[in-house]
N, C-alpha and C positions, 0 to 999 in steps of 0.2 A: 728403177727408183725414181727417175724423172717424171714418169707418168702417174705416180702414186697420188699426188695432190689433185690431179685432174679427175682421177677415178673417184676420190672422196667427194669432190664437188658435184660430179654427175649423179652420184648416189643420193646426195643430199637434195638435189633438184627433183629427182624422181620421187623421193620420199615426200617432199613438199607437195608435188603434184598429186600424189596418191591421197595425201591428207585432205587436200582441197576437194578432190573428186568425191572422197568419202563424205565430206561435209555437205557438198551439194546434193549427193544422193540421199543423205539423211533428211535434209530440208525438203527435197522433192517428195519423199515418202510421207513426211509429216503433213505437208499441205494437202496431199492426196487423201490422206486419212480424214482430215478435217472436211474436205470437199464431200466425201461420201456421207458423212453425217448430215451435212446440209441437204444433200440430195434426198436422203431418206426422209427428211422432214419436209420435203417439197419446196425448199428454198433454192430454186434452181439458179438464180442469178448469183447468189452467194457461193453456191457450189461451183459454178463455172469460174468465179473469181479465184477460188482456191485451186481448182484444177489448172488455171492459167499460171498461177504462181509455181505450182508443182512442175508444170511443163517448162517454164522459163528456167527453173533451177536445174532441170535435167532434161534436155531435149530428146534423150534416148528413152525416156520413160513412156512406154507405149500406153500403159494404163492411164497416165495423165492426159495423153493426147486423145484417147478414145472417150475419156470422161469429159474432157473439155468440149469435144464435138457433141456429145450427147446432151449435157446440161446446158451448153451454150445455145443449142438449137431450141431447147425447151424455153430458155429465157427469152430468146429472140421471138419465139412464137407468142409468148405472153405480151411482149411489147407490140407485136403486130396486131394482136387482138385488141389492144387499147386503141390502136389507130381505127380499126373497124367500128368499135363501139362509139368513138367520138364522131365518126362519119355518120352512123345511123342516128345519132342524137342531133345532127345538123350543126355541130360545132366545127366550122372549117379551120379556125385558128388552132384548136387543140389537135385536129387531125393532122395538120401540116407539121406542127412541132413534134408530135408523137412520132410521125414518120421520119423526121430528121433524126430523132433519137434512135430509131431503128437502124438507119443508115450508119450512124456513128458507131453503134455497137457492132454491127456487121463488119465494118472496116477494122475495128479493133481486134476482133477475133481473126479476121483474114490476114492481119499482119503476122500472125504466127504460122501461116501456111494452111490454116484450116478454113475452108470456105463453107459458110452456112447458107441456107436458102431463105429468101423472104417470100411470104405468101403473096400470090397474085391478087388476092382480094384487098390486102393492105395497100399494095402498089396502085391498084385501080382507084381506091378511095382517095389516095393522095393526089393522083392525077386529076381527079374531079374537083377536089377541094382547093387545090393550090391556085388555079387561076381566079376562082371566086374570092379567095382570101387576099390575093395580091391586088385585084381590082378594087375591092372594098377598102383596103388599107390605103391604096393610092388616092382614091377619091377623098377619103377622110383626111389624109395629109394635105391635099390641095385645098380642102375647105379650111383647115387650120392655117394654111399659108394666107388665104384670103382674109382670114380674121386676124392676121398678123401675130399669130401664135407660132413664132419661128422655132422656138425650142421644141414644142410638141410636134410640129411638122417635120423637123429634122430627125427627131427620134423615130417617127414612123418611116420616113424615107430610108433611114439607116437599117431598119428592120427589113424592109423590102430588099435592100441591097444585099443583105446576108443570104437571102433566099434566091434572088435572081438579080445579079449585078447589071444585067443588060435589059432590065424591064423597061419597056417603052422609052419615054424621054426622062427617065429617072435622074440622070446625071445633071441635066439642066435645072430641074427643080431642087435637087439637093444643093446645087451651087447657090441658088437664090436663098434657100432657107439658112445657109451658113454665111452668105455674104451680106445679105440685107441688114442683119442686126449690126454688123461692124460698120457698114456704110452709113447707117443712120446715126450710130454713135459718133462717127467721125464728123458728119455734117453738124450735129448738135454742138460738138466741141468747137468746130470752126466758127459757127454762128455766135458762140459765147466768148470768142476771143482766146480760147485755149489752143493756140496754134501748134505748140509742141506736142500736146496730147493728140491733136487731130492728125498731125504728121505721122506719129507713131501708129495710130489706129489705121490710117489709110495704107501705111507701109505693110502692116500685118495683113490687111485685106488683099493687097496686090500680090504679096509673096505667097499667100496661101491659095488664093482663088483667081489670080490673074486680073486683067483689066476689066473690072466690074463697073458698069455704067461709066460715070466720069470721074472715077476715083483717082486716076492719074492726074487729071487737071486740078482736082480739089487738093490733092497732096501738094502740088506746086503752089497753090494759093496759101496753104498752111505754112509752107516753107518761107514764102515771101512775107507773109504777115508776121511770122515769128522771128525773122532774121534780125540779128543785132549786128549791124555794120559798125565797126569801130575804127575811129581815127586815132592814131597815136601821136600825141603832141610832142614837141621837143622837150625833153626832160631838163630840169634844172640841175646844176652841179655845184654843190657846196663843199666839194673836196678839193684837194690840191692836185688831183690827177686830171689832166686836161680833157681827155677824150673818153673818160670812163662812162659818162652818162649816155654818150652816143652808142657805145658798145652794148650797154644794157638795153637801150631802146631797140637796137637791131635784134638782140636775142629774144626779147619779149615778143616782138612782132613775129619772129620765126616760130617761136613756141606756140603762139596762138594760131598761126596759120597752119601748123602741122597737127592741130587738134582734130580728132575724128568727131567733130561737132558741126553738123550742117547749119546750125543756127548762128554761128560766129564767123565773121569775115572781116579781115583787115582791109580798109579802103585806102586809096591814094591820098597822101597827106601833102601834096605839093601846094595846095591852097590853104594849108592849115593856118599860116600867119594871117591871111586875109580874114579867115573865119573867126579867129580869136579876136582880132581888132573889131570886127563887126559885132561880135557878141558883147565886148566891153562897151562899145558905143551904144548898143541897145539898152544895156543896163543903166548907163549914165543918163540917157534920155528918158528912162522909165517907160519906154515903148512896150507895146504888147506884141511885138513881132515874134514869130516863131523861128528861133535861130536854127532849128533843125532843117528848115527849108534852104539854108544857105549851102548845104552840101549833102552828099549822099549818106553821111554818117549819122546814125541814130545815137551813138554814144561816143564820148571823148575820154581817152585814157591819158591822164597826166601823171607825172611822177617827178620825184626829186631825190637825187643821191645826197643824203644828209652827211655822210662821212665815209671815207675809205682810207684805211690804214694798212700798210704792208710792213710786216715785221720780219727781219732776217736775223735770227739768233746767232750768237757767237758759239763757236765750238768749245765745249767744256771737256777738258782732258784731265783724267784722274789716274794716277798710278795705283795699281793694285798689287798685292803680294799673293803669291801662290807657290805651288810646288810642281816640279817636273818629275813624273814617276818613271822609274827605271827598274826593270826586273833583270837581275844578274844571276846567271846560271853558273854553278861551279861543279867540279867533279873531283872526288877523292881519289888521289893517285894510287893509294894503296888498295882501296876496295873497288874503285871504279864506280862507286855510287854517286848519282847526280842529285843535286839539290839546287834550290833557287831562293833568292831573298829579294825583297823589294826595297829600293832606295828612293828617297824623296829629296830632290835638290831644290834649294830655295831659289826662286826666280821672281821676276816682276812682269806684269803686262799692263796695258793701258785700256781704260774705258773711255768712250767718247759719247757725248750727248749733244744734241742740237735740236732746236725747234724753230720752224718758220710758220708764219700765219698771215692770213689776210682777214681783216675785220671791216665790216661795212654795214650801213643801215640805209634802207630805201623806203620812201613813202610814196604810195600810189593812190589814185582815186579814179574810179570809172563812174562817169555821170551821164545822164541823159541830155542830149542836145535839144530835146523838145521841151522837157519840163525842168531841167536842171537838177532833178533828183539824183542823189548819190546811189548808185547801184551796187558798188563794191568799193571797199577801201581798206587800207591797213598799212602798218609799218613792219618791214621785214628786217630782222637783225640776224646776221650770220657771221660765223668766224671759223672758216675752214682752216685747219692747221695740219702740220705734218711733223712728226717727231721721230728721231732716230736714236738708237742706243745700241752700241756695238762695242766689241773688244778686239784688240789687236795684240798678238804675241809674236815676237820676232823669231822664236824658235819653232819647233814642231808642236802644234797645238793639240795633237791627238792624245798625248799623255799628260796634258796639263790638268792639274787637280787644284780645286780651290782650297783656301786655307788662310792662315795668318802666321807670321813670324815676326819676332821683335828685332832680331839682329841676324844679318846675313852670315856672319862667321862664327856665331856661337849659339848654343841652345838656350832656351828660356822656357820656364813653366807655362808661359802664356802662348807658346807656339801650339798651333793645332792644325791638323790635316783633315780636311773634309772629303775623304775618299768614298763618299756614299754615292750610289747610282744617281739619285735625283740631283744632288748638288753638282756632280760632274756633268750631267746632261744639261743643266741650266747654264753652266759656263760654256759648254760647247755650242749651245744655241746662241749665246751672246756673241761668240766668235764668228759664227756663220750668219749673224743677223745682217739685214740690209744696212748699207753704209752710205747710200745715196739719198739725199733729201729732195723733196719737191721744192722747186724754186718758187719765189713769191709770185712770179708771172703765172705759173701753173695754178697756184692757189687763188690768184685774182680771177682767173678764168672760172675756177670752180665756184667762187663767190658769185660771179655774175650769172653763171648757169643756175645756181640755186635761187637767186632772186627772180630770174626769168621763169623758173618752174613754179615758184610760189604765186607770182602774179598770174601766170597762166591758169593755175588751179582755181584761184579766186574768181577770175573772169568766167571760167568754164562752169563753176558751181553756181553762178548766178542764174536763177530760173524765175522769171516773172510770174510763173503759174504756180509757184509753191508758196 
């Protein structure tokens, strides 16, 4: 008896395999029948295609295999005849590509285990036409390269590569046809002052084609020309928190330094006070001095902490009324029959709420040290907060049921028990909820991190070429 289920399962598998094999056999016969119709009509390639489907559906179908060999050879001979015809007409390109089609068809049939034969005449025509076609195409591509038609040249070189990847010094010329357009584009961008675009173009050129000409040096020139060196001034503090502005300055500097942006760099600000005094002096005298020459910075980031407020909320405690569910089982002594009833005992629990927050606003401005132009600016207002809401029950909370009652010791029409699944689950979630709140110190850190990120994004998004 124990082996009976296994026997049924095995029989089912065998039946399924038989059905599948029958289906495959029917498909094989159907394709073979269609193939014979095409063969009778002289459509040998279509016939071979259907014999191939028939053979793939059932590799044991001998008729399909012999039909594929017979019609496949006829189809291949017709393709080979096209090679010879193109050869006699002096069309080297057509000769080469027709023969490549012959090879592809020959290999496709060969993948089934059936090896067809290619006529020697077609092979001989290909061997004669191939070098002439490659030489002519190569010279034409070189002429296009001299005429600075890089797209046309690259297309011809790619065609040659598909036929003979090792043809003469093809790789070198292909590198020129692909690299030169990028190189010239980068040079033009560099000359026009589009340093960031030039840097991107030269980077693509170097990554794809290596150190072409002086692309590496030109990329460095583009990086140098487009570099925005930033000095971060001492921020002002209009809040009552003594060192908050210094903490924000440190975090902003760190955020900008950690950016994956090669065109942004924080510079040493030890001489910042001297720089600002000289800048103010130049403005008062009305001199035309270029203040950007006083230091390595091309831009100055200034900021002011307008306000900072930390709020630590008081705990709000609220008594709630509920029921403690109890299932009592009893047994009839006379009949021994067991029964159960549910009791609901009136209880209380407590809900707690609390909120802490940090609120602040910060004003910043990024300006050019050479022209005084404002490059980026803004006012950031953030208020990260944390709220907790949880419940505490001094007894076993597993059987606690939400509801309302008027009097602990007496029944009232207003009493109600909410022993529904959703209501009970919501209460249980409240009991298991988080009861530890973030401190104002943590929220202050989040506020400063948020300010630093927004300033970083504003500086990073500045692009003089857009």
